[in-house]
N, C-alpha and C positions, 0 to 999 in steps of 0.2 A: 175866738176859738180857732185853734189850728186845724188844718185839714185832717191830720192824724187823730186828734182827739174827737173831732166830729165823726170821723169814720168809726172809731171805737165805740162812741156813744150810740151810733145807729146800729152797729152789730149787736151791742148789748140789749138794746130795745127790742130788736127783732128776735133775738134768742129768748128773751123773757116772754114775749108774746107767743112764740111758737111753743114754749114750755107750758104756758097757761092753756093754750088750745089743746095740746096733747093730754094734759091732765084732765081737762074737761071731757074730751072724747073718751078717755079711759074711765070716766066716772069717778075720779078720785079728787075732784076739785073741792077745796074746802068751803067755797062760798055757794055751792049748789050749781046745778047745770045751767049753762048759758042757753038762751033760746036761739032759734035758727038765725034771726037777724043779727044778733050780737056776734055769733060765730062767723057769719058772712062778713060783717064789718071788720072783724079782727083779721080774717084772711086777706081782705082787701088792703088793710093797713100794712100787713106783713109784706104783701106784694109791692106796695108803694115804697116801703123802706128798702126792699131788695133792689128795686130799680134805682133808687138813689145811691145805694152802695155800689152798684154796678157802674153808674155814671162817675162816681168818685174814683173808682178803680181805673176806669178808662182815662179820666183826666190826669191821674197821677202817672199812668204809663206814658201818656203823650208828653208830659213835662219832663220825664226822665230821658226821653229820646233826644231832647234838645239841649 
């Protein structure tokens, strides 16, 4: 998998997770409300993905400089 496709995949995953969390918090989730632990785990996973995206951005910037 190329760096760009991995980056796109991560962004899509993060966007979908954020949307699911937003819908749940708004009370319009189709599958019922998530419990506290599930929301916390989802937020943690979103943070992990965001960190990975940031690392990929930094790596791509460094490679563009050389």
